[in-house]
C-alpha positions as a Python dict, from the first residue, in 0.01 Angstrom:
ca = {
    (1, 'M'): (0, 0, 0),
    (2, 'A'): (277, -196, 149),
    (3, 'R'): (263, -424, 403),
    (4, 'R'): (464, -474, 669),
    (5, 'P'): (761, -779, 695),
    (6, 'E'): (673, -1047, 902),
    (7, 'E'): (501, -861, 1193),
    (8, 'N'): (210, -885, 1111),
    (9, 'D'): (211, -1299, 1016),
    (10, 'S'): (94, -1535, 1269),
    (11, 'F'): (157, -1821, 1413),
    (12, 'S'): (93, -2174, 1225),
    (13, 'E'): (-102, -2381, 1458),
    (14, 'S'): (210, -2631, 1496),
    (15, 'Q'): (401, -2307, 1654),
    (16, 'I'): (126, -2256, 1857),
    (17, 'A'): (109, -2611, 1988),
    (18, 'E'): (515, -2620, 2018),
    (19, 'L'): (424, -2264, 2188),
    (20, 'R'): (110, -2425, 2453),
    (21, 'R'): (345, -2726, 2576),
    (22, 'N'): (721, -2504, 2620),
    (23, 'L'): (430, -2302, 2876),
    (24, 'S'): (325, -2586, 3020),
    (25, 'L'): (670, -2688, 3098),
    (26, 'L'): (703, -2399, 3275),
    (27, 'S'): (661, -2282, 3674),
    (28, 'G'): (293, -2049, 3723),
    (29, 'P'): (520, -1757, 3831),
    (30, 'S'): (707, -1779, 3468),
    (31, 'V'): (351, -1863, 3289),
    (32, 'I'): (233, -1570, 3461),
    (33, 'D'): (508, -1308, 3397),
    (34, 'F'): (528, -1436, 2966),
    (35, 'Y'): (94, -1305, 3019),
    (36, 'R'): (167, -1003, 3140),
    (37, 'E'): (444, -985, 2930),
    (38, 'A'): (220, -1050, 2609),
    (39, 'Y'): (-50, -840, 2762),
    (40, 'R'): (190, -557, 2764),
    (41, 'E'): (235, -565, 2378),
    (42, 'C'): (-122, -639, 2319),
    (43, 'A'): (-216, -247, 2431),
    (44, 'I'): (-417, 3, 2200),
    (45, 'E'): (-202, 218, 2179),
    (46, 'R'): (124, 23, 1968),
    (47, 'K'): (-146, -165, 1774),
    (48, 'P'): (-55, -539, 1856),
    (49, 'C'): (45, -797, 1562),
    (50, 'A'): (-113, -1128, 1497),
    (51, 'K'): (160, -1292, 1682),
    (52, 'A'): (109, -1101, 2017),
    (53, 'I'): (-255, -1136, 2017),
    (54, 'Q'): (-181, -1520, 2012),
    (55, 'R'): (98, -1511, 2234),
    (56, 'L'): (-101, -1371, 2487),
    (57, 'V'): (-438, -1626, 2404),
    (58, 'T'): (-191, -1902, 2423),
    (59, 'A'): (-83, -1783, 2760),
    (60, 'W'): (-445, -1713, 2869),
    (61, 'K'): (-553, -2079, 2795),
    (62, 'V'): (-255, -2233, 2950),
    (63, 'L'): (-312, -2086, 3245),
    (64, 'R'): (-693, -2127, 3236),
    (65, 'R'): (-597, -2488, 3207),
    (66, 'W'): (-463, -2493, 3550),
    (67, 'G'): (-702, -2308, 3729),
    (68, 'W'): (-547, -1952, 3719),
    (69, 'K'): (-822, -1675, 3802),
}
């Protein structure tokens, strides 16, 4: 069975830390937009890749740290 090229690969810890840092520098509405886009990418119908899920979780963690509900 052939493996899909790179779309199933996940981010490294350093890449996730960089994404988290970059998101924390953005304004609240920008992070919410990023979160919503990542949420749409993770639709079950589209069968999300690992990177899409990691982007969603990272944005969610930044928003939770800020007290967003």
